[in-house]
C-alpha positions in Angstrom: -168.6 -79.8 -5.4 -165.8 -82.0 -4.6 -163.5 -79.1 -3.5 -166.3 -77.6 -1.4 -166.7 -81.0 0.3 -163.0 -81.3 1.0 -163.0 -77.7 2.4 -165.9 -78.6 4.6 -164.1 -81.6 6.0 -160.9 -79.5 6.6 -162.8 -76.9 8.3 -164.6 -79.3 10.7 -161.2 -81.0 11.6 -159.6 -77.7 12.1 -162.4 -76.6 14.4 -162.1 -79.8 16.3 -158.4 -79.4 17.0 -159.0 -75.7 17.8 -161.7 -76.8 20.4 -160.1 -79.9 22.0 -156.7 -78.2 22.3 -157.9 -74.7 23.3 -155.9 -72.8 25.8 -158.5 -73.3 28.4 -158.3 -77.1 28.1 -154.5 -77.1 28.2 -154.1 -74.8 31.1 -156.5 -77.1 33.0 -155.0 -80.4 32.0 -151.3 -79.7 32.3 -151.4 -78.6 35.9 -153.7 -81.3 37.0 -151.3 -83.9 35.4 -148.7 -82.3 37.7 -151.1 -82.4 40.8 -151.6 -86.2 40.2 -147.8 -86.8 39.8 -146.8 -84.9 43.0 -149.7 -85.5 45.5 -148.9 -87.9 48.3 -152.3 -88.0 49.9 -155.9 -87.2 49.1 -155.5 -84.0 51.1 -152.7 -82.8 48.8 -154.6 -83.8 45.7 -157.8 -81.8 46.8 -155.9 -78.7 48.1 -153.4 -78.3 45.3 -155.9 -79.6 42.7 -158.7 -77.4 43.8 -156.4 -74.2 44.0 -155.0 -75.0 40.4 -158.5 -75.7 38.9 -160.0 -72.7 40.4 -157.4 -70.1 39.6 -155.9 -71.4 36.4 -159.1 -72.6 34.8 -162.4 -71.8 36.4 -161.9 -68.0 36.9 -160.1 -67.3 33.6 -162.5 -69.3 31.5 -165.5 -67.9 33.5 -164.3 -64.4 32.6 -164.3 -65.3 28.9 -167.8 -67.0 29.0 -169.2 -63.9 30.8 -167.6 -61.5 28.3 -169.2 -63.5 25.5 -172.6 -63.5 27.0 -172.5 -59.8 27.7 -171.3 -59.2 24.1 -168.1 -57.4 25.2 -166.0 -60.3 23.6 -166.5 -61.5 20.1 -166.1 -65.2 20.9 -164.4 -67.4 23.5 -161.2 -67.4 21.5 -161.2 -63.6 21.5 -160.6 -63.4 17.9 -160.5 -59.6 18.1 -157.0 -58.6 19.3 -158.3 -55.3 20.5 -160.5 -57.2 23.2 -157.8 -59.3 24.5 -156.2 -57.2 27.0 -158.7 -57.1 29.8 -159.6 -60.9 30.0 -155.9 -61.8 29.7 -154.9 -59.5 32.5 -157.6 -60.8 34.6 -156.5 -64.2 34.0 -152.8 -63.3 35.0 -154.2 -61.8 38.3 -156.1 -65.1 38.9 -153.1 -67.2 38.3 -150.9 -64.9 40.4 -153.3 -65.5 43.3 -153.2 -69.1 42.7 -149.4 -69.2 42.9 -149.6 -67.3 46.1 -152.0 -69.8 47.6 -149.8 -72.8 46.5 -146.9 -71.1 48.3 -148.9 -71.0 51.4 -150.0 -74.6 50.9 -146.4 -75.6 50.5 -147.0 -77.1 47.0 -143.9 -78.9 45.6 -141.4 -76.8 43.6 -142.4 -78.8 40.3 -146.1 -78.0 40.6 -145.3 -74.3 41.5 -142.9 -74.2 38.4 -145.8 -75.6 36.1 -148.1 -72.7 37.2 -145.4 -70.1 37.0 -144.9 -71.3 33.4 -148.6 -70.5 32.7 -148.1 -67.0 34.3 -144.9 -66.2 32.5 -146.1 -67.3 29.0 -149.4 -65.8 29.5 -147.8 -62.4 30.5 -145.5 -62.6 27.3 -148.6 -63.4 25.1 -150.5 -60.5 26.7 -147.6 -58.0 26.1 -147.1 -59.1 22.4 -151.0 -59.1 21.7 -151.0 -55.4 22.7 -149.3 -54.8 19.3 -149.7 -57.9 17.2 -152.2 -60.9 17.2 -149.8 -63.6 18.3 -151.5 -67.1 18.5 -152.2 -68.0 22.1 -153.4 -71.5 20.9 -150.1 -72.3 19.6 -148.1 -70.8 22.6 -150.2 -72.8 25.1 -150.0 -76.1 23.1 -146.1 -75.7 22.7 -145.7 -74.7 26.3 -147.7 -77.7 27.5 -145.5 -80.1 25.4 -142.4 -78.5 26.7 -143.1 -78.7 30.3 -144.6 -82.2 30.2 -141.7 -83.5 28.2 -139.3 -82.2 30.8 -141.4 -83.4 33.6 -142.5 -86.9 32.3 -139.8 -87.8 29.9 -138.9 -87.5 26.1 -141.8 -89.6 25.1 -144.0 -86.6 25.5 -142.2 -85.0 22.6 -144.8 -86.8 20.5 -147.1 -84.1 21.5 -145.5 -81.9 19.0 -147.7 -83.6 16.4 -150.7 -81.9 18.3 -148.8 -78.6 18.4 -148.5 -78.7 14.7 -152.3 -79.7 14.4 -153.3 -76.8 16.5 -151.1 -74.4 14.3 -152.7 -75.8 11.2 -156.2 -75.5 12.5 -155.8 -71.8 13.5 -154.5 -71.0 9.9 -157.1 -73.2 8.3 -159.9 -71.4 10.2 -158.2 -68.0 9.1 -158.0 -66.9 12.7 -154.3 -66.6 12.3 -151.4 -66.5 9.9 -148.5 -68.9 9.8 -146.1 -66.1 11.2 -148.5 -65.7 14.2 -148.6 -69.3 15.0 -145.0 -69.8 14.5 -144.2 -66.7 16.7 -146.5 -68.1 19.5 -144.7 -71.4 19.4 -141.1 -69.8 19.3 -142.1 -67.4 22.2 -143.6 -70.2 24.4 -140.8 -72.9 24.2 -137.7 -71.0 25.6 -139.8 -69.2 28.2 -141.4 -72.4 29.3 -138.3 -74.5 29.3 -136.2 -71.8 31.1 -139.0 -71.2 33.8 -139.6 -74.8 34.6 -136.0 -75.8 34.7 -135.0 -73.0 36.9 -137.7 -73.7 39.6 -138.4 -77.4 39.5 
């Protein structure tokens, strides 16, 4: 009985981390932090923020929700690897359009670099997931902490505690193995750092 209760608590906590720090949440929060930091007027905030929100979050998340409702996707975290290609590619196209609009709107290099990180890491995850179920939760969490620490300062490295929590949650829920979450992190960190530092 006690073991079952402990398991139940662990499962609920893991589900909380998985939902609160889901890729859809992180690819919304990280760019908006950038928008707030670089905007110099209400116009900048609305134009850049609206573009980022629409193409990095609303459209990709909308595709997932629509797929789940139609029954073509198992769940919003796409637990079935074989179902991942289409929504991930659609998300990449959406982010690419957003990048093009940010260029037209003359967004600062730092903000452009943040969005390009999402595209590059997303593309790498999509490629790997064609053959192997790499953890996109872990990749997005690691990418977000890497970029925000480079952008806002080393204090943001405390975010690695949350990356560890996300990794644990995916394994605890049996959605991934430890090699899959470690691989997601290992893939995202160098790609994120190199892309952001090159362009920002």
